[in-house]
Predicted model as a PDB file, atoms N, CA, C, CB and O in Angstrom, pLDDT in the B-factor column:
MODEL        1                                                                  
ATOM      1  N   UNK A   1       0.849  -1.170   0.000  1.00 69.00           N  
ATOM      2  CA  UNK A   1       0.000   0.000   0.000  1.00 69.00           C  
ATOM      3  C   UNK A   1       0.890   1.227   0.000  1.00 69.00           C  
ATOM      4  CB  UNK A   1      -0.963   0.001   1.214  1.00 69.00           C  
ATOM      5  O   UNK A   1       1.873   1.289   0.739  1.00 69.00           O  
ATOM      6  N   UNK A   2       0.557   2.177  -0.804  1.00 74.00           N  
ATOM      7  CA  UNK A   2       1.311   3.411  -0.885  1.00 74.00           C  
ATOM      8  C   UNK A   2       0.383   4.582  -0.611  1.00 74.00           C  
ATOM      9  CB  UNK A   2       1.989   3.556  -2.261  1.00 74.00           C  
ATOM     10  O   UNK A   2      -0.704   4.669  -1.183  1.00 74.00           O  
ATOM     11  N   UNK A   3       0.815   5.489   0.271  1.00 71.00           N  
ATOM     12  CA  UNK A   3       0.009   6.654   0.613  1.00 71.00           C  
ATOM     13  C   UNK A   3       0.849   7.900   0.381  1.00 71.00           C  
ATOM     14  CB  UNK A   3      -0.496   6.584   2.088  1.00 71.00           C  
ATOM     15  O   UNK A   3       1.990   7.975   0.835  1.00 71.00           O  
ATOM     16  N   UNK A   4       0.295   8.872  -0.318  1.00 77.00           N  
ATOM     17  CA  UNK A   4       1.008  10.123  -0.538  1.00 77.00           C  
ATOM     18  C   UNK A   4       0.660  11.109   0.573  1.00 77.00           C  
ATOM     19  CB  UNK A   4       0.665  10.717  -1.929  1.00 77.00           C  
ATOM     20  O   UNK A   4      -0.266  10.876   1.350  1.00 77.00           O  
ATOM     21  N   UNK A   5       1.392  12.192   0.642  1.00 78.00           N  
ATOM     22  CA  UNK A   5       1.156  13.205   1.674  1.00 78.00           C  
ATOM     23  C   UNK A   5      -0.276  13.725   1.583  1.00 78.00           C  
ATOM     24  CB  UNK A   5       2.161  14.372   1.536  1.00 78.00           C  
ATOM     25  O   UNK A   5      -0.795  13.964   0.493  1.00 78.00           O  
ATOM     26  N   UNK A   6      -0.895  13.893   2.729  1.00 79.00           N  
ATOM     27  CA  UNK A   6      -2.261  14.386   2.781  1.00 79.00           C  
ATOM     28  C   UNK A   6      -3.030  13.682   3.870  1.00 79.00           C  
ATOM     29  CB  UNK A   6      -2.956  14.203   1.440  1.00 79.00           C  
ATOM     30  O   UNK A   6      -2.460  12.883   4.614  1.00 79.00           O  
ATOM     31  N   UNK A   7      -4.316  13.962   3.980  1.00 77.00           N  
ATOM     32  CA  UNK A   7      -5.165  13.354   4.996  1.00 77.00           C  
ATOM     33  C   UNK A   7      -5.440  11.901   4.662  1.00 77.00           C  
ATOM     34  CB  UNK A   7      -6.478  14.123   5.133  1.00 77.00           C  
ATOM     35  O   UNK A   7      -5.580  11.528   3.497  1.00 77.00           O  
ATOM     36  N   UNK A   8      -5.514  11.090   5.704  1.00 76.00           N  
ATOM     37  CA  UNK A   8      -5.863   9.675   5.559  1.00 76.00           C  
ATOM     38  C   UNK A   8      -6.968   9.385   6.555  1.00 76.00           C  
ATOM     39  CB  UNK A   8      -4.618   8.733   5.791  1.00 76.00           C  
ATOM     40  O   UNK A   8      -6.798   9.641   7.747  1.00 76.00           O  
ATOM     41  N   UNK A   9      -8.083   8.866   6.108  1.00 78.00           N  
ATOM     42  CA  UNK A   9      -9.201   8.569   6.998  1.00 78.00           C  
ATOM     43  C   UNK A   9      -9.578   7.098   6.860  1.00 78.00           C  
ATOM     44  CB  UNK A   9     -10.420   9.480   6.686  1.00 78.00           C  
ATOM     45  O   UNK A   9      -9.682   6.564   5.756  1.00 78.00           O  
ATOM     46  N   UNK A  10      -9.778   6.463   8.003  1.00 81.00           N  
ATOM     47  CA  UNK A  10     -10.202   5.064   8.005  1.00 81.00           C  
ATOM     48  C   UNK A  10     -11.025   4.815   9.263  1.00 81.00           C  
ATOM     49  CB  UNK A  10      -8.972   4.094   7.937  1.00 81.00           C  
ATOM     50  O   UNK A  10     -10.838   5.495  10.272  1.00 81.00           O  
ATOM     51  N   UNK A  11     -11.922   3.860   9.210  1.00 81.00           N  
ATOM     52  CA  UNK A  11     -12.749   3.534  10.364  1.00 81.00           C  
ATOM     53  C   UNK A  11     -11.980   2.819  11.450  1.00 81.00           C  
ATOM     54  CB  UNK A  11     -13.909   2.696   9.942  1.00 81.00           C  
ATOM     55  O   UNK A  11     -12.249   3.010  12.636  1.00 81.00           O  
ATOM     56  N   UNK A  12     -11.013   1.987  11.048  1.00 80.00           N  
ATOM     57  CA  UNK A  12     -10.203   1.220  11.988  1.00 80.00           C  
ATOM     58  C   UNK A  12      -8.913   0.850  11.286  1.00 80.00           C  
ATOM     59  CB  UNK A  12     -10.957  -0.054  12.498  1.00 80.00           C  
ATOM     60  O   UNK A  12      -8.926   0.513  10.102  1.00 80.00           O  
ATOM     61  N   UNK A  13      -7.793   0.908  12.001  1.00 80.00           N  
ATOM     62  CA  UNK A  13      -6.502   0.535  11.438  1.00 80.00           C  
ATOM     63  C   UNK A  13      -5.847  -0.469  12.381  1.00 80.00           C  
ATOM     64  CB  UNK A  13      -5.587   1.790  11.221  1.00 80.00           C  
ATOM     65  O   UNK A  13      -5.814  -0.255  13.593  1.00 80.00           O  
ATOM     66  N   UNK A  14      -5.326  -1.566  11.829  1.00 81.00           N  
ATOM     67  CA  UNK A  14      -4.568  -2.532  12.610  1.00 81.00           C  
ATOM     68  C   UNK A  14      -3.184  -2.647  11.982  1.00 81.00           C  
ATOM     69  CB  UNK A  14      -5.291  -3.926  12.666  1.00 81.00           C  
ATOM     70  O   UNK A  14      -3.049  -2.973  10.802  1.00 81.00           O  
ATOM     71  N   UNK A  15      -2.158  -2.374  12.785  1.00 82.00           N  
ATOM     72  CA  UNK A  15      -0.778  -2.459  12.316  1.00 82.00           C  
ATOM     73  C   UNK A  15      -0.008  -3.342  13.284  1.00 82.00           C  
ATOM     74  CB  UNK A  15      -0.121  -1.042  12.197  1.00 82.00           C  
ATOM     75  O   UNK A  15       0.176  -2.976  14.445  1.00 82.00           O  
ATOM     76  N   UNK A  16       0.438  -4.489  12.825  1.00 86.00           N  
ATOM     77  CA  UNK A  16       1.251  -5.396  13.632  1.00 86.00           C  
ATOM     78  C   UNK A  16       0.621  -5.634  15.002  1.00 86.00           C  
ATOM     79  CB  UNK A  16       2.665  -4.837  13.796  1.00 86.00           C  
ATOM     80  O   UNK A  16       1.304  -5.525  16.020  1.00 86.00           O  
ATOM     81  N   UNK A  17      -0.654  -5.954  15.041  1.00 84.00           N  
ATOM     82  CA  UNK A  17      -1.439  -6.260  16.239  1.00 84.00           C  
ATOM     83  C   UNK A  17      -1.789  -5.047  17.096  1.00 84.00           C  
ATOM     84  CB  UNK A  17      -0.697  -7.239  17.073  1.00 84.00           C  
ATOM     85  O   UNK A  17      -2.374  -5.214  18.167  1.00 84.00           O  
ATOM     86  N   UNK A  18      -1.451  -3.835  16.664  1.00 86.00           N  
ATOM     87  CA  UNK A  18      -1.860  -2.614  17.360  1.00 86.00           C  
ATOM     88  C   UNK A  18      -3.097  -2.087  16.643  1.00 86.00           C  
ATOM     89  CB  UNK A  18      -0.699  -1.533  17.390  1.00 86.00           C  
ATOM     90  O   UNK A  18      -3.079  -1.869  15.431  1.00 86.00           O  
ATOM     91  N   UNK A  19      -4.171  -1.884  17.405  1.00 85.00           N  
ATOM     92  CA  UNK A  19      -5.455  -1.485  16.837  1.00 85.00           C  
ATOM     93  C   UNK A  19      -5.755  -0.036  17.182  1.00 85.00           C  
ATOM     94  CB  UNK A  19      -6.583  -2.400  17.343  1.00 85.00           C  
ATOM     95  O   UNK A  19      -5.729   0.344  18.353  1.00 85.00           O  
ATOM     96  N   UNK A  20      -6.040   0.775  16.171  1.00 85.00           N  
ATOM     97  CA  UNK A  20      -6.443   2.162  16.356  1.00 85.00           C  
ATOM     98  C   UNK A  20      -7.869   2.261  15.839  1.00 85.00           C  
ATOM     99  CB  UNK A  20      -5.472   3.170  15.612  1.00 85.00           C  
ATOM    100  O   UNK A  20      -8.127   2.021  14.660  1.00 85.00           O  
ATOM    101  N   UNK A  21      -8.802   2.619  16.732  1.00 84.00           N  
ATOM    102  CA  UNK A  21     -10.206   2.622  16.362  1.00 84.00           C  
ATOM    103  C   UNK A  21     -10.905   3.811  17.034  1.00 84.00           C  
ATOM    104  CB  UNK A  21     -10.883   1.279  16.762  1.00 84.00           C  
ATOM    105  O   UNK A  21     -11.238   3.748  18.218  1.00 84.00           O  
ATOM    106  N   UNK A  22     -11.118   4.862  16.300  1.00 82.00           N  
ATOM    107  CA  UNK A  22     -11.779   6.038  16.866  1.00 82.00           C  
ATOM    108  C   UNK A  22     -10.918   6.686  17.932  1.00 82.00           C  
ATOM    109  CB  UNK A  22     -13.137   5.663  17.450  1.00 82.00           C  
ATOM    110  O   UNK A  22      -9.829   7.175  17.632  1.00 82.00           O  
ATOM    111  N   UNK A  23     -11.386   6.699  19.169  1.00 87.00           N  
ATOM    112  CA  UNK A  23     -10.643   7.336  20.249  1.00 87.00           C  
ATOM    113  C   UNK A  23      -9.872   6.330  21.105  1.00 87.00           C  
ATOM    114  CB  UNK A  23     -11.589   8.127  21.122  1.00 87.00           C  
ATOM    115  O   UNK A  23      -9.336   6.695  22.151  1.00 87.00           O  
ATOM    116  N   UNK A  24      -9.810   5.062  20.670  1.00 89.00           N  
ATOM    117  CA  UNK A  24      -9.102   4.057  21.457  1.00 89.00           C  
ATOM    118  C   UNK A  24      -7.933   3.465  20.693  1.00 89.00           C  
ATOM    119  CB  UNK A  24     -10.050   2.955  21.876  1.00 89.00           C  
ATOM    120  O   UNK A  24      -7.970   3.334  19.469  1.00 89.00           O  
ATOM    121  N   UNK A  25      -6.887   3.107  21.440  1.00 90.00           N  
ATOM    122  CA  UNK A  25      -5.716   2.442  20.898  1.00 90.00           C  
ATOM    123  C   UNK A  25      -5.458   1.232  21.782  1.00 90.00           C  
ATOM    124  CB  UNK A  25      -4.465   3.404  20.839  1.00 90.00           C  
ATOM    125  O   UNK A  25      -5.458   1.348  23.008  1.00 90.00           O  
ATOM    126  N   UNK A  26      -5.241   0.091  21.183  1.00 89.00           N  
ATOM    127  CA  UNK A  26      -5.024  -1.103  21.974  1.00 89.00           C  
ATOM    128  C   UNK A  26      -4.221  -2.151  21.246  1.00 89.00           C  
ATOM    129  CB  UNK A  26      -6.326  -1.677  22.391  1.00 89.00           C  
ATOM    130  O   UNK A  26      -3.524  -1.860  20.274  1.00 89.00           O  
ATOM    131  N   UNK A  27      -4.326  -3.374  21.725  1.00 88.00           N  
ATOM    132  CA  UNK A  27      -3.619  -4.513  21.172  1.00 88.00           C  
ATOM    133  C   UNK A  27      -4.650  -5.596  20.863  1.00 88.00           C  
ATOM    134  CB  UNK A  27      -2.516  -5.035  22.157  1.00 88.00           C  
ATOM    135  O   UNK A  27      -5.803  -5.493  21.283  1.00 88.00           O  
ATOM    136  N   UNK A  28      -4.256  -6.597  20.157  1.00 83.00           N  
ATOM    137  CA  UNK A  28      -5.169  -7.641  19.701  1.00 83.00           C  
ATOM    138  C   UNK A  28      -6.120  -8.121  20.788  1.00 83.00           C  
ATOM    139  CB  UNK A  28      -4.384  -8.806  19.177  1.00 83.00           C  
ATOM    140  O   UNK A  28      -7.326  -8.200  20.553  1.00 83.00           O  
ATOM    141  N   UNK A  29      -5.606  -8.445  21.978  1.00 83.00           N  
ATOM    142  CA  UNK A  29      -6.457  -9.013  23.017  1.00 83.00           C  
ATOM    143  C   UNK A  29      -7.007  -7.974  24.002  1.00 83.00           C  
ATOM    144  CB  UNK A  29      -5.688 -10.052  23.773  1.00 83.00           C  
ATOM    145  O   UNK A  29      -7.857  -8.302  24.830  1.00 83.00           O  
ATOM    146  N   UNK A  30      -6.535  -6.734  23.920  1.00 85.00           N  
ATOM    147  CA  UNK A  30      -6.998  -5.671  24.814  1.00 85.00           C  
ATOM    148  C   UNK A  30      -7.104  -4.384  23.999  1.00 85.00           C  
ATOM    149  CB  UNK A  30      -6.027  -5.488  26.044  1.00 85.00           C  
ATOM    150  O   UNK A  30      -6.167  -3.587  23.943  1.00 85.00           O  
ATOM    151  N   UNK A  31      -8.246  -4.202  23.378  1.00 84.00           N  
ATOM    152  CA  UNK A  31      -8.384  -3.177  22.346  1.00 84.00           C  
ATOM    153  C   UNK A  31      -8.591  -1.760  22.850  1.00 84.00           C  
ATOM    154  CB  UNK A  31      -9.503  -3.526  21.476  1.00 84.00           C  
ATOM    155  O   UNK A  31      -8.624  -0.835  22.039  1.00 84.00           O  
ATOM    156  N   UNK A  32      -8.735  -1.544  24.172  1.00 84.00           N  
ATOM    157  CA  UNK A  32      -8.961  -0.182  24.668  1.00 84.00           C  
ATOM    158  C   UNK A  32      -7.965   0.189  25.770  1.00 84.00           C  
ATOM    159  CB  UNK A  32     -10.395  -0.041  25.194  1.00 84.00           C  
ATOM    160  O   UNK A  32      -8.356   0.692  26.823  1.00 84.00           O  
ATOM    161  N   UNK A  33      -6.683  -0.062  25.522  1.00 88.00           N  
ATOM    162  CA  UNK A  33      -5.651   0.274  26.498  1.00 88.00           C  
ATOM    163  C   UNK A  33      -5.515   1.777  26.694  1.00 88.00           C  
ATOM    164  CB  UNK A  33      -4.322  -0.307  26.071  1.00 88.00           C  
ATOM    165  O   UNK A  33      -5.286   2.238  27.812  1.00 88.00           O  
ATOM    166  N   UNK A  34      -5.652   2.545  25.617  1.00 90.00           N  
ATOM    167  CA  UNK A  34      -5.547   4.004  25.669  1.00 90.00           C  
ATOM    168  C   UNK A  34      -6.828   4.604  25.116  1.00 90.00           C  
ATOM    169  CB  UNK A  34      -4.306   4.513  24.872  1.00 90.00           C  
ATOM    170  O   UNK A  34      -7.333   4.157  24.086  1.00 90.00           O  
ATOM    171  N   UNK A  35      -7.359   5.619  25.798  1.00 92.00           N  
ATOM    172  CA  UNK A  35      -8.535   6.335  25.311  1.00 92.00           C  
ATOM    173  C   UNK A  35      -8.192   7.813  25.260  1.00 92.00           C  
ATOM    174  CB  UNK A  35      -9.787   6.074  26.220  1.00 92.00           C  
ATOM    175  O   UNK A  35      -7.688   8.374  26.233  1.00 92.00           O  
ATOM    176  N   UNK A  36      -8.464   8.441  24.129  1.00 90.00           N  
ATOM    177  CA  UNK A  36      -8.169   9.856  23.922  1.00 90.00           C  
ATOM    178  C   UNK A  36      -9.467  10.643  23.842  1.00 90.00           C  
ATOM    179  CB  UNK A  36      -7.329  10.064  22.643  1.00 90.00           C  
ATOM    180  O   UNK A  36     -10.373  10.283  23.090  1.00 90.00           O  
ATOM    181  N   UNK A  37      -9.558  11.739  24.635  1.00 91.00           N  
ATOM    182  CA  UNK A  37     -10.759  12.568  24.584  1.00 91.00           C  
ATOM    183  C   UNK A  37     -10.458  13.946  25.158  1.00 91.00           C  
ATOM    184  CB  UNK A  37     -11.922  11.902  25.355  1.00 91.00           C  
ATOM    185  O   UNK A  37     -10.007  14.059  26.298  1.00 91.00           O  
ATOM    186  N   UNK A  38     -10.700  14.983  24.385  1.00 89.00           N  
ATOM    187  CA  UNK A  38     -10.605  16.375  24.834  1.00 89.00           C  
ATOM    188  C   UNK A  38      -9.338  16.685  25.631  1.00 89.00           C  
ATOM    189  CB  UNK A  38     -11.802  16.710  25.669  1.00 89.00           C  
ATOM    190  O   UNK A  38      -9.422  17.239  26.726  1.00 89.00           O  
ATOM    191  N   UNK A  39      -8.191  16.343  25.107  1.00 87.00           N  
ATOM    192  CA  UNK A  39      -6.926  16.651  25.764  1.00 87.00           C  
ATOM    193  C   UNK A  39      -6.602  15.756  26.940  1.00 87.00           C  
ATOM    194  CB  UNK A  39      -6.936  18.052  26.220  1.00 87.00           C  
ATOM    195  O   UNK A  39      -5.705  16.075  27.721  1.00 87.00           O  
ATOM    196  N   UNK A  40      -7.308  14.640  27.091  1.00 92.00           N  
ATOM    197  CA  UNK A  40      -7.096  13.731  28.206  1.00 92.00           C  
ATOM    198  C   UNK A  40      -6.768  12.343  27.667  1.00 92.00           C  
ATOM    199  CB  UNK A  40      -8.341  13.685  29.127  1.00 92.00           C  
ATOM    200  O   UNK A  40      -7.490  11.815  26.820  1.00 92.00           O  
ATOM    201  N   UNK A  41      -5.681  11.752  28.157  1.00 90.00           N  
ATOM    202  CA  UNK A  41      -5.314  10.381  27.828  1.00 90.00           C  
ATOM    203  C   UNK A  41      -5.595   9.511  29.039  1.00 90.00           C  
ATOM    204  CB  UNK A  41      -3.820  10.278  27.396  1.00 90.00           C  
ATOM    205  O   UNK A  41      -5.048   9.754  30.115  1.00 90.00           O  
ATOM    206  N   UNK A  42      -6.440   8.498  28.879  1.00 93.00           N  
ATOM    207  CA  UNK A  42      -6.744   7.563  29.954  1.00 93.00           C  
ATOM    208  C   UNK A  42      -6.070   6.238  29.627  1.00 93.00           C  
ATOM    209  CB  UNK A  42      -8.289   7.383  30.140  1.00 93.00           C  
ATOM    210  O   UNK A  42      -6.238   5.700  28.532  1.00 93.00           O  
ATOM    211  N   UNK A  43      -5.307   5.714  30.583  1.00 92.00           N  
ATOM    212  CA  UNK A  43      -4.593   4.456  30.403  1.00 92.00           C  
ATOM    213  C   UNK A  43      -5.284   3.394  31.244  1.00 92.00           C  
ATOM    214  CB  UNK A  43      -3.086   4.593  30.794  1.00 92.00           C  
ATOM    215  O   UNK A  43      -5.429   3.558  32.456  1.00 92.00           O  
ATOM    216  N   UNK A  44      -5.706   2.313  30.616  1.00 92.00           N  
ATOM    217  CA  UNK A  44      -6.355   1.205  31.324  1.00 92.00           C  
ATOM    218  C   UNK A  44      -5.297   0.144  31.605  1.00 92.00           C  
ATOM    219  CB  UNK A  44      -7.553   0.607  30.490  1.00 92.00           C  
ATOM    220  O   UNK A  44      -5.196  -0.848  30.883  1.00 92.00           O  
ATOM    221  N   UNK A  45      -4.523   0.354  32.642  1.00 86.00           N  
ATOM    222  CA  UNK A  45      -3.450  -0.579  32.978  1.00 86.00           C  
ATOM    223  C   UNK A  45      -2.291   0.181  33.594  1.00 86.00           C  
ATOM    224  CB  UNK A  45      -2.983  -1.361  31.731  1.00 86.00           C  
ATOM    225  O   UNK A  45      -2.468   1.281  34.119  1.00 86.00           O  
ATOM    226  N   UNK A  46      -1.122  -0.399  33.531  1.00 88.00           N  
ATOM    227  CA  UNK A  46       0.068   0.205  34.117  1.00 88.00           C  
ATOM    228  C   UNK A  46       0.833   1.023  33.086  1.00 88.00           C  
ATOM    229  CB  UNK A  46       0.973  -0.871  34.709  1.00 88.00           C  
ATOM    230  O   UNK A  46       0.738   0.775  31.884  1.00 88.00           O  
ATOM    231  N   UNK A  47       1.593   2.000  33.572  1.00 88.00           N  
ATOM    232  CA  UNK A  47       2.479   2.790  32.723  1.00 88.00           C  
ATOM    233  C   UNK A  47       3.898   2.555  33.215  1.00 88.00           C  
ATOM    234  CB  UNK A  47       2.104   4.320  32.750  1.00 88.00           C  
ATOM    235  O   UNK A  47       4.186   2.721  34.400  1.00 88.00           O  
ATOM    236  N   UNK A  48       4.770   2.175  32.318  1.00 88.00           N  
ATOM    237  CA  UNK A  48       6.172   1.950  32.666  1.00 88.00           C  
ATOM    238  C   UNK A  48       7.009   2.952  31.892  1.00 88.00           C  
ATOM    239  CB  UNK A  48       6.618   0.479  32.353  1.00 88.00           C  
ATOM    240  O   UNK A  48       6.880   3.064  30.673  1.00 88.00           O  
ATOM    241  N   UNK A  49       7.877   3.691  32.604  1.00 86.00           N  
ATOM    242  CA  UNK A  49       8.689   4.692  31.927  1.00 86.00           C  
ATOM    243  C   UNK A  49      10.030   4.829  32.619  1.00 86.00           C  
ATOM    244  CB  UNK A  49       7.969   6.042  31.886  1.00 86.00           C  
ATOM    245  O   UNK A  49      10.181   4.469  33.786  1.00 86.00           O  
ATOM    246  N   UNK A  50      10.989   5.345  31.897  1.00 87.00           N  
ATOM    247  CA  UNK A  50      12.316   5.581  32.443  1.00 87.00           C  
ATOM    248  C   UNK A  50      12.375   6.931  33.124  1.00 87.00           C  
ATOM    249  CB  UNK A  50      13.373   5.493  31.348  1.00 87.00           C  
ATOM    250  O   UNK A  50      12.988   7.063  34.183  1.00 87.00           O  
ATOM    251  N   UNK A  51      11.740   7.948  32.528  1.00 88.00           N  
ATOM    252  CA  UNK A  51      11.748   9.305  33.063  1.00 88.00           C  
ATOM    253  C   UNK A  51      10.330   9.855  33.056  1.00 88.00           C  
ATOM    254  CB  UNK A  51      12.698  10.220  32.246  1.00 88.00           C  
ATOM    255  O   UNK A  51       9.600   9.694  32.077  1.00 88.00           O  
ATOM    256  N   UNK A  52       9.940  10.506  34.151  1.00 89.00           N  
ATOM    257  CA  UNK A  52       8.633  11.159  34.234  1.00 89.00           C  
ATOM    258  C   UNK A  52       8.852  12.655  34.313  1.00 89.00           C  
ATOM    259  CB  UNK A  52       7.816  10.650  35.461  1.00 89.00           C  
ATOM    260  O   UNK A  52       9.588  13.141  35.172  1.00 89.00           O  
ATOM    261  N   UNK A  53       8.215  13.377  33.420  1.00 92.00           N  
ATOM    262  CA  UNK A  53       8.311  14.832  33.376  1.00 92.00           C  
ATOM    263  C   UNK A  53       6.900  15.383  33.514  1.00 92.00           C  
ATOM    264  CB  UNK A  53       8.998  15.333  32.049  1.00 92.00           C  
ATOM    265  O   UNK A  53       6.020  15.037  32.725  1.00 92.00           O  
ATOM    266  N   UNK A  54       6.676  16.238  34.511  1.00 90.00           N  
ATOM    267  CA  UNK A  54       5.360  16.852  34.710  1.00 90.00           C  
ATOM    268  C   UNK A  54       5.514  18.355  34.557  1.00 90.00           C  
ATOM    269  CB  UNK A  54       4.759  16.488  36.112  1.00 90.00           C  
ATOM    270  O   UNK A  54       6.218  19.000  35.333  1.00 90.00           O  
ATOM    271  N   UNK A  55       4.852  18.903  33.554  1.00 92.00           N  
ATOM    272  CA  UNK A  55       4.883  20.347  33.333  1.00 92.00           C  
ATOM    273  C   UNK A  55       6.273  20.908  33.138  1.00 92.00           C  
ATOM    274  CB  UNK A  55       4.242  21.038  34.472  1.00 92.00           C  
ATOM    275  O   UNK A  55       6.547  22.032  33.560  1.00 92.00           O  
ATOM    276  N   UNK A  56       7.159  20.151  32.506  1.00 92.00           N  
ATOM    277  CA  UNK A  56       8.513  20.624  32.250  1.00 92.00           C  
ATOM    278  C   UNK A  56       9.498  20.359  33.380  1.00 92.00           C  
ATOM    279  CB  UNK A  56       8.476  22.075  31.975  1.00 92.00           C  
ATOM    280  O   UNK A  56      10.669  20.724  33.272  1.00 92.00           O  
ATOM    281  N   UNK A  57       9.046  19.733  34.458  1.00 94.00           N  
ATOM    282  CA  UNK A  57       9.925  19.426  35.590  1.00 94.00           C  
ATOM    283  C   UNK A  57      10.112  17.921  35.692  1.00 94.00           C  
ATOM    284  CB  UNK A  57       9.348  19.994  36.916  1.00 94.00           C  
ATOM    285  O   UNK A  57       9.139  17.172  35.784  1.00 94.00           O  
ATOM    286  N   UNK A  58      11.364  17.482  35.676  1.00 93.00           N  
ATOM    287  CA  UNK A  58      11.670  16.065  35.798  1.00 93.00           C  
ATOM    288  C   UNK A  58      11.421  15.601  37.231  1.00 93.00           C  
ATOM    289  CB  UNK A  58      13.127  15.784  35.380  1.00 93.00           C  
ATOM    290  O   UNK A  58      11.914  16.221  38.173  1.00 93.00           O  
ATOM    291  N   UNK A  59      10.667  14.521  37.408  1.00 91.00           N  
ATOM    292  CA  UNK A  59      10.413  13.944  38.725  1.00 91.00           C  
ATOM    293  C   UNK A  59      11.554  12.974  39.018  1.00 91.00           C  
ATOM    294  CB  UNK A  59       9.006  13.222  38.789  1.00 91.00           C  
ATOM    295  O   UNK A  59      11.718  11.968  38.328  1.00 91.00           O  
ATOM    296  N   UNK A  60      12.338  13.285  40.046  1.00 91.00           N  
ATOM    297  CA  UNK A  60      13.508  12.451  40.339  1.00 91.00           C  
ATOM    298  C   UNK A  60      13.273  11.483  41.487  1.00 91.00           C  
ATOM    299  CB  UNK A  60      14.693  13.322  40.658  1.00 91.00           C  
ATOM    300  O   UNK A  60      14.140  10.657  41.769  1.00 91.00           O  
ATOM    301  N   UNK A  61      12.126  11.559  42.160  1.00 88.00           N  
ATOM    302  CA  UNK A  61      11.822  10.654  43.263  1.00 88.00           C  
ATOM    303  C   UNK A  61      11.567   9.246  42.728  1.00 88.00           C  
ATOM    304  CB  UNK A  61      10.600  11.160  44.063  1.00 88.00           C  
ATOM    305  O   UNK A  61      11.065   9.073  41.618  1.00 88.00           O  
ATOM    306  N   UNK A  62      11.919   8.251  43.528  1.00 86.00           N  
ATOM    307  CA  UNK A  62      11.629   6.869  43.159  1.00 86.00           C  
ATOM    308  C   UNK A  62      10.205   6.525  43.573  1.00 86.00           C  
ATOM    309  CB  UNK A  62      12.641   5.894  43.814  1.00 86.00           C  
ATOM    310  O   UNK A  62       9.580   7.255  44.342  1.00 86.00           O  
ATOM    311  N   UNK A  63       9.703   5.423  43.065  1.00 82.00           N  
ATOM    312  CA  UNK A  63       8.367   4.973  43.452  1.00 82.00           C  
ATOM    313  C   UNK A  63       8.308   4.724  44.957  1.00 82.00           C  
ATOM    314  CB  UNK A  63       7.978   3.694  42.679  1.00 82.00           C  
ATOM    315  O   UNK A  63       7.302   5.040  45.593  1.00 82.00           O  
ATOM    316  N   UNK A  64       9.360   4.167  45.529  1.00 85.00           N  
ATOM    317  CA  UNK A  64       9.388   3.915  46.972  1.00 85.00           C  
ATOM    318  C   UNK A  64       9.307   5.226  47.755  1.00 85.00           C  
ATOM    319  CB  UNK A  64      10.665   3.144  47.359  1.00 85.00           C  
ATOM    320  O   UNK A  64       8.617   5.297  48.773  1.00 85.00           O  
ATOM    321  N   UNK A  65      10.008   6.264  47.287  1.00 87.00           N  
ATOM    322  CA  UNK A  65       9.961   7.565  47.965  1.00 87.00           C  
ATOM    323  C   UNK A  65       8.572   8.186  47.864  1.00 87.00           C  
ATOM    324  CB  UNK A  65      11.006   8.520  47.368  1.00 87.00           C  
ATOM    325  O   UNK A  65       8.085   8.766  48.835  1.00 87.00           O  
ATOM    326  N   UNK A  66       7.938   8.074  46.723  1.00 84.00           N  
ATOM    327  CA  UNK A  66       6.581   8.606  46.563  1.00 84.00           C  
ATOM    328  C   UNK A  66       5.592   7.853  47.448  1.00 84.00           C  
ATOM    329  CB  UNK A  66       6.141   8.524  45.092  1.00 84.00           C  
ATOM    330  O   UNK A  66       4.668   8.458  47.992  1.00 84.00           O  
ATOM    331  N   UNK A  67       5.774   6.549  47.598  1.00 83.00           N  
ATOM    332  CA  UNK A  67       4.893   5.764  48.470  1.00 83.00           C  
ATOM    333  C   UNK A  67       5.039   6.215  49.914  1.00 83.00           C  
ATOM    334  CB  UNK A  67       5.204   4.259  48.349  1.00 83.00           C  
ATOM    335  O   UNK A  67       4.040   6.279  50.630  1.00 83.00           O  
ATOM    336  N   UNK A  68       6.232   6.525  50.361  1.00 86.00           N  
ATOM    337  CA  UNK A  68       6.451   7.008  51.732  1.00 86.00           C  
ATOM    338  C   UNK A  68       5.738   8.341  51.934  1.00 86.00           C  
ATOM    339  CB  UNK A  68       7.968   7.155  52.030  1.00 86.00           C  
ATOM    340  O   UNK A  68       5.112   8.551  52.973  1.00 86.00           O  
ATOM    341  N   UNK A  69       5.823   9.244  50.960  1.00 78.00           N  
ATOM    342  CA  UNK A  69       5.163  10.537  51.049  1.00 78.00           C  
ATOM    343  C   UNK A  69       3.649  10.373  51.109  1.00 78.00           C  
ATOM    344  CB  UNK A  69       5.553  11.416  49.864  1.00 78.00           C  
ATOM    345  O   UNK A  69       2.947  11.216  51.667  1.00 78.00           O  
ATOM    346  N   UNK A  70       3.153   9.283  50.531  1.00 68.00           N  
ATOM    347  CA  UNK A  70       1.725   9.036  50.502  1.00 68.00           C  
ATOM    348  C   UNK A  70       1.253   8.325  51.768  1.00 68.00           C  
ATOM    349  CB  UNK A  70       1.364   8.218  49.278  1.00 68.00           C  
ATOM    350  O   UNK A  70       0.069   8.012  51.891  1.00 68.00           O  
ATOM    351  N   UNK A  71       2.158   8.065  52.709  1.00 71.00           N  
ATOM    352  CA  UNK A  71       1.773   7.440  53.955  1.00 71.00           C  
ATOM    353  C   UNK A  71       1.962   5.945  54.006  1.00 71.00           C  
ATOM    354  CB  UNK A  71       0.385   7.744  54.231  1.00 71.00           C  
ATOM    355  O   UNK A  71       1.653   5.308  55.013  1.00 71.00           O  
ATOM    356  N   UNK A  72       2.473   5.376  52.917  1.00 65.00           N  
ATOM    357  CA  UNK A  72       2.729   3.938  52.886  1.00 65.00           C  
ATOM    358  C   UNK A  72       4.159   3.707  53.344  1.00 65.00           C  
ATOM    359  CB  UNK A  72       2.491   3.341  51.457  1.00 65.00           C  
ATOM    360  O   UNK A  72       5.080   4.341  52.829  1.00 65.00           O  
ATOM    361  N   UNK A  73       4.359   2.819  54.293  1.00 59.00           N  
ATOM    362  CA  UNK A  73       5.720   2.581  54.783  1.00 59.00           C  
ATOM    363  C   UNK A  73       6.317   1.339  54.199  1.00 59.00           C  
ATOM    364  CB  UNK A  73       5.736   2.484  56.280  1.00 59.00           C  
ATOM    365  O   UNK A  73       7.458   0.997  54.509  1.00 59.00           O  
TER     366      UNK A  73                                                      
ENDMDL                                                                          
END                                                                             
């Protein structure tokens, strides 16, 4: 399939088991892992990342340190 520059519209796209359908993005067995709506991304599951940046500020605390601040020992 060849696509030239410009708008591309489709009802549903599946690429290598990743499904994009309207406002949801998922995988073959879990089709609504990510939901996009009005500037909000909702994740149905866990998020794993190397670096977390909130509003331009890098969060350097570890998960264990954040749990202590939240009252969990």
